[in-house]
PLY file of the C-alpha trace (Angstrom):
ply
format ascii 1.0
element vertex 354
property float x
property float y
property float z
element edge 353
property int vertex1
property int vertex2
end_header
-27.36 -2.28 -0.41
-30.01 -4.84 -1.40
-28.69 -8.38 -0.93
-29.34 -11.09 -3.50
-30.82 -14.34 -2.17
-31.32 -17.69 -3.90
-34.09 -19.87 -2.40
-34.03 -23.58 -3.32
-36.82 -25.90 -2.19
-38.80 -28.60 -3.96
-41.92 -27.69 -1.97
-43.90 -24.96 -3.75
-45.69 -23.74 -0.60
-42.39 -23.39 1.30
-40.84 -21.37 -1.49
-43.76 -18.93 -1.52
-43.82 -18.53 2.26
-40.08 -17.92 2.40
-40.30 -15.40 -0.43
-43.18 -13.53 1.19
-41.39 -13.40 4.54
-37.94 -12.31 3.32
-39.26 -9.78 0.82
-40.27 -7.66 3.81
-36.56 -6.95 4.34
-36.03 -5.76 0.76
-33.97 -8.67 -0.53
-33.74 -9.51 -4.25
-35.14 -13.04 -4.48
-34.58 -15.81 -7.02
-36.54 -19.07 -6.56
-35.55 -22.57 -7.76
-37.56 -25.77 -7.44
-34.58 -28.16 -7.18
-30.80 -28.37 -6.90
-30.20 -28.92 -10.60
-31.97 -25.68 -11.51
-30.10 -23.89 -8.72
-26.72 -24.99 -10.10
-27.61 -23.61 -13.52
-28.57 -20.28 -11.94
-25.38 -20.16 -9.82
-23.25 -20.53 -12.94
-24.75 -17.30 -14.29
-25.30 -15.19 -11.18
-23.64 -14.38 -7.89
-25.63 -14.36 -4.63
-24.96 -13.12 -1.13
-26.90 -16.00 0.47
-28.34 -19.34 -0.62
-31.26 -20.73 1.38
-31.74 -24.38 0.44
-33.67 -27.46 1.47
-31.40 -30.26 2.64
-33.19 -33.25 1.11
-34.12 -32.93 -2.58
-34.14 -35.28 -5.54
-31.25 -35.19 -7.99
-28.98 -32.61 -6.27
-29.36 -32.44 -2.49
-28.63 -29.59 -0.11
-25.18 -30.80 0.97
-24.05 -31.24 -2.64
-25.42 -27.81 -3.47
-23.59 -26.38 -0.45
-20.31 -27.84 -1.67
-20.86 -26.33 -5.13
-21.71 -22.92 -3.69
-18.49 -22.94 -1.66
-16.60 -23.91 -4.81
-18.13 -21.07 -6.84
-17.79 -18.36 -4.17
-16.50 -18.99 -0.66
-17.99 -15.69 0.55
-21.60 -16.73 -0.20
-23.53 -17.66 2.94
-25.56 -20.88 2.93
-28.49 -21.62 5.27
-29.97 -25.14 5.23
-33.63 -26.04 5.86
-34.77 -29.58 6.59
-37.39 -31.71 8.21
-34.93 -34.61 8.37
-32.64 -33.43 11.13
-29.78 -35.45 12.53
-26.51 -34.77 14.34
-24.55 -36.32 11.46
-26.24 -34.06 8.92
-25.58 -30.95 10.99
-21.89 -31.88 11.35
-21.57 -32.43 7.61
-23.22 -29.09 6.92
-20.91 -27.19 9.27
-17.84 -29.02 7.92
-18.76 -27.98 4.41
-19.22 -24.37 5.47
-22.92 -23.84 6.17
-23.67 -20.56 7.90
-26.76 -21.84 9.73
-29.19 -24.76 10.01
-32.94 -24.56 10.62
-35.60 -27.23 11.09
-38.90 -27.41 9.27
-41.54 -26.26 9.79
-39.69 -22.98 9.79
-40.70 -20.09 12.00
-40.63 -17.21 9.50
-39.67 -14.55 12.04
-36.81 -16.74 13.21
-35.79 -17.24 9.58
-35.62 -13.49 9.01
-33.38 -13.12 12.05
-31.08 -15.97 10.98
-30.79 -14.69 7.41
-29.99 -11.18 8.62
-27.36 -12.56 10.98
-25.77 -14.67 8.23
-25.59 -11.68 5.88
-24.01 -9.55 8.61
-21.30 -12.20 9.00
-20.75 -12.18 5.23
-20.28 -8.41 5.23
-17.94 -8.57 8.22
-15.82 -11.28 6.59
-15.64 -9.28 3.36
-14.48 -6.16 5.21
-11.89 -8.17 7.15
-10.54 -9.76 3.97
-10.42 -6.38 2.25
-8.56 -4.89 5.21
-6.11 -7.81 5.16
-5.56 -7.37 1.42
-4.93 -3.66 1.89
-2.42 -4.30 4.68
-0.61 -6.90 2.60
-0.61 -4.59 -0.41
0.66 -1.64 1.64
3.49 -3.71 3.14
4.46 -5.06 -0.28
4.45 -1.64 -1.93
6.39 -0.06 0.96
9.07 -2.76 0.73
9.20 -2.58 -3.07
9.53 1.21 -2.95
12.45 1.05 -0.57
14.28 -1.77 -2.34
13.76 -0.26 -5.82
14.21 3.41 -4.90
17.69 2.88 -3.47
19.30 1.57 -6.70
17.02 3.80 -8.78
18.41 6.89 -7.07
21.90 5.65 -7.82
21.02 5.18 -11.51
19.42 8.63 -11.82
22.35 10.31 -10.07
24.92 8.32 -12.05
23.35 9.49 -15.33
23.67 13.09 -14.13
27.30 12.51 -13.16
28.08 10.96 -16.56
26.63 13.98 -18.29
28.79 16.24 -16.12
31.88 14.23 -17.04
31.06 14.43 -20.75
30.58 18.18 -20.48
33.72 18.58 -18.42
35.82 16.83 -21.08
33.89 18.50 -23.90
32.81 15.18 -25.36
30.02 15.40 -27.93
28.52 12.02 -28.75
24.91 12.06 -29.93
24.40 8.30 -29.63
25.77 8.24 -26.08
23.60 11.21 -25.14
20.55 9.43 -26.55
21.33 6.38 -24.42
21.69 8.55 -21.31
18.41 10.29 -22.09
16.66 6.95 -22.51
18.09 5.71 -19.18
17.03 8.89 -17.41
13.50 8.82 -18.83
13.08 5.12 -18.03
14.34 5.55 -14.46
12.02 8.49 -13.86
9.12 6.54 -15.35
9.77 3.73 -12.84
9.84 6.31 -10.05
6.50 7.71 -11.21
4.94 4.24 -11.31
6.10 3.60 -7.74
4.57 6.89 -6.60
1.28 6.00 -8.28
1.28 2.57 -6.65
1.72 4.19 -3.24
-1.30 6.41 -3.89
-3.64 3.47 -4.59
-4.08 3.15 -0.82
-5.61 6.62 -0.73
-9.42 6.68 -0.99
-9.14 9.55 -3.46
-7.51 7.29 -6.05
-9.25 4.03 -6.80
-7.32 2.84 -9.80
-4.49 3.72 -12.13
-5.28 3.17 -15.81
-2.97 0.83 -17.65
-0.64 2.70 -19.95
-1.20 6.05 -18.23
1.09 8.98 -19.02
3.72 9.40 -16.33
4.02 12.70 -14.50
6.75 14.93 -15.85
8.65 16.55 -12.98
10.43 19.59 -14.29
12.40 21.74 -11.87
13.18 25.29 -12.83
16.86 26.11 -12.93
18.06 27.83 -9.75
21.34 29.31 -8.63
23.04 26.38 -6.90
26.37 28.08 -6.25
27.49 27.50 -2.65
30.28 28.60 -0.41
32.33 26.13 1.62
29.54 24.47 3.55
29.78 21.16 5.37
27.10 18.52 5.01
26.81 15.21 6.85
25.19 12.54 4.67
23.68 9.68 6.69
22.76 6.91 4.22
23.09 3.13 4.66
23.14 2.30 0.92
26.81 2.32 -0.16
26.29 3.14 -3.85
23.85 5.95 -3.11
26.16 7.32 -0.42
29.06 7.56 -2.88
26.90 9.09 -5.60
25.62 11.73 -3.16
29.21 12.45 -2.16
30.20 13.13 -5.78
27.08 15.18 -6.50
27.51 17.38 -3.44
31.27 17.84 -3.85
30.77 18.77 -7.51
28.42 21.52 -6.32
31.05 22.89 -3.91
29.94 21.31 -0.65
32.27 19.66 1.83
30.90 16.24 2.72
31.10 13.82 5.64
29.68 10.32 5.03
28.07 7.98 7.57
26.52 4.56 6.93
24.70 4.13 10.25
23.64 5.68 13.55
26.96 5.05 15.32
29.14 6.50 12.56
26.88 9.53 12.15
26.88 10.35 15.86
30.68 10.00 16.13
31.28 12.24 13.13
28.78 14.83 14.33
30.25 14.94 17.84
33.73 15.63 16.42
32.70 18.10 13.70
29.50 19.73 14.95
31.17 23.14 14.88
31.52 23.01 11.08
28.60 20.82 9.97
25.72 23.08 8.93
23.28 20.52 7.53
22.53 16.83 7.83
20.96 14.82 5.00
19.32 12.08 7.04
17.86 8.78 5.84
15.04 8.07 8.29
15.52 4.29 8.19
18.94 3.11 9.36
20.19 -0.46 10.00
21.13 -0.02 13.67
18.75 2.64 15.04
15.91 4.86 13.92
16.64 8.14 12.23
14.21 9.69 14.74
16.61 8.87 17.58
19.58 10.21 15.64
17.70 13.44 14.89
17.06 13.86 18.62
20.77 13.36 19.38
21.77 15.94 16.76
19.39 18.52 18.23
20.72 17.92 21.74
24.30 18.44 20.58
23.46 21.40 18.32
19.90 22.81 18.66
20.10 24.89 15.46
21.40 22.14 13.15
19.62 22.03 9.81
18.25 18.57 8.92
16.82 17.47 5.57
15.06 14.10 5.62
15.00 11.42 2.95
13.58 7.90 2.55
12.15 5.44 0.07
9.66 4.09 2.62
6.17 5.30 3.48
7.19 7.48 6.43
4.58 10.23 6.55
4.02 9.93 10.32
7.74 10.04 11.08
8.25 12.96 8.70
5.38 14.93 10.24
6.77 14.30 13.71
10.31 15.38 12.77
9.04 18.42 10.87
7.23 19.53 14.02
10.50 19.08 15.92
12.46 21.24 13.50
13.41 19.26 10.39
13.46 21.53 7.35
12.05 19.26 4.68
11.69 15.82 3.14
12.81 14.56 -0.27
11.55 11.15 -1.35
13.77 8.66 -3.13
14.47 8.36 -5.95
15.71 11.88 -6.65
18.10 13.28 -9.22
20.98 15.72 -8.91
18.85 18.76 -9.68
16.23 17.86 -7.10
18.65 17.17 -4.22
20.66 20.32 -4.87
17.54 22.45 -5.05
16.26 20.93 -1.80
19.59 21.67 -0.10
19.58 25.22 -1.43
16.15 25.84 0.05
17.10 24.19 3.36
20.13 26.44 3.81
17.86 29.49 3.52
15.53 28.25 6.29
15.96 28.46 10.03
15.10 25.30 12.02
12.64 25.50 14.89
13.58 24.15 18.32
9.94 23.66 19.31
8.99 20.10 20.30
5.68 18.53 19.21
0 1
1 2
2 3
3 4
4 5
5 6
6 7
7 8
8 9
9 10
10 11
11 12
12 13
13 14
14 15
15 16
16 17
17 18
18 19
19 20
20 21
21 22
22 23
23 24
24 25
25 26
26 27
27 28
28 29
29 30
30 31
31 32
32 33
33 34
34 35
35 36
36 37
37 38
38 39
39 40
40 41
41 42
42 43
43 44
44 45
45 46
46 47
47 48
48 49
49 50
50 51
51 52
52 53
53 54
54 55
55 56
56 57
57 58
58 59
59 60
60 61
61 62
62 63
63 64
64 65
65 66
66 67
67 68
68 69
69 70
70 71
71 72
72 73
73 74
74 75
75 76
76 77
77 78
78 79
79 80
80 81
81 82
82 83
83 84
84 85
85 86
86 87
87 88
88 89
89 90
90 91
91 92
92 93
93 94
94 95
95 96
96 97
97 98
98 99
99 100
100 101
101 102
102 103
103 104
104 105
105 106
106 107
107 108
108 109
109 110
110 111
111 112
112 113
113 114
114 115
115 116
116 117
117 118
118 119
119 120
120 121
121 122
122 123
123 124
124 125
125 126
126 127
127 128
128 129
129 130
130 131
131 132
132 133
133 134
134 135
135 136
136 137
137 138
138 139
139 140
140 141
141 142
142 143
143 144
144 145
145 146
146 147
147 148
148 149
149 150
150 151
151 152
152 153
153 154
154 155
155 156
156 157
157 158
158 159
159 160
160 161
161 162
162 163
163 164
164 165
165 166
166 167
167 168
168 169
169 170
170 171
171 172
172 173
173 174
174 175
175 176
176 177
177 178
178 179
179 180
180 181
181 182
182 183
183 184
184 185
185 186
186 187
187 188
188 189
189 190
190 191
191 192
192 193
193 194
194 195
195 196
196 197
197 198
198 199
199 200
200 201
201 202
202 203
203 204
204 205
205 206
206 207
207 208
208 209
209 210
210 211
211 212
212 213
213 214
214 215
215 216
216 217
217 218
218 219
219 220
220 221
221 222
222 223
223 224
224 225
225 226
226 227
227 228
228 229
229 230
230 231
231 232
232 233
233 234
234 235
235 236
236 237
237 238
238 239
239 240
240 241
241 242
242 243
243 244
244 245
245 246
246 247
247 248
248 249
249 250
250 251
251 252
252 253
253 254
254 255
255 256
256 257
257 258
258 259
259 260
260 261
261 262
262 263
263 264
264 265
265 266
266 267
267 268
268 269
269 270
270 271
271 272
272 273
273 274
274 275
275 276
276 277
277 278
278 279
279 280
280 281
281 282
282 283
283 284
284 285
285 286
286 287
287 288
288 289
289 290
290 291
291 292
292 293
293 294
294 295
295 296
296 297
297 298
298 299
299 300
300 301
301 302
302 303
303 304
304 305
305 306
306 307
307 308
308 309
309 310
310 311
311 312
312 313
313 314
314 315
315 316
316 317
317 318
318 319
319 320
320 321
321 322
322 323
323 324
324 325
325 326
326 327
327 328
328 329
329 330
330 331
331 332
332 333
333 334
334 335
335 336
336 337
337 338
338 339
339 340
340 341
341 342
342 343
343 344
344 345
345 346
346 347
347 348
348 349
349 350
350 351
351 352
352 353
């Protein structure tokens, strides 16, 4: 990338010598004869580095430095002067100067100093970008978890309401329209959250405003089950109760646990009948990874289906290698969770460790 440099000096010969020297390194150069002209240029253009004389009529180098920092804090500023003093150097550093050279300037030394200043600019930009990405990732991960929990409850509750209406043979077009609107809106929120997570991927740089949400349609499958026992490990109370109703309505027998301790106690007492565990990876007292390990020690062939609203790809990959049968991301609806369970019951877990 060719860097853009602004050279400001009221001495014509100095400007030409600086231009001739720095052009050897392929920089795009803009020359100004005083600080006033430089300020006008800075209002219209952005530069990677400003090289300016310290003492000039009208607008001096320190004033120009302050303006540059005000316009763009990432722009490097190197000061040139034949009027050196300790006080001036301190002022320049305090205001954010990248470097400070005395006139007459050694042109080879200038090239080295400019290159070094630009390298610092690039490093600072990369560090700030990395920091922004980390902050963004943490924010999105937290938002996904906090929103996905109640969103899953809403999606599942809509499904349960429809089942109740069908069970009691209630036909109400307006109510059905409201339920459809709730379901579509909830799924649209879920799609937006998924898209936001993908922004961190280098393959996706941006998500257009007003984009069409992905339509997840699951083909109808035979969800009939025999008397099978499932342990649901989920710390969110509302979601836990919704899952209980969804699974029982499909014919499953359900044990509920809100944390590591409850789950382990239930599993130890009922491991002979529990065929599958629906395990939230993030629990309030201990990691789901530890609980998975305990389950496999007590019953090596236990089927485990993972779930979470967090970004947990590494944990999921690790548990899949250790024998987990699958992962379903929150929020999910009744159809999706029942289909995932149906597939899991047909699979055989591996006892191989990573």
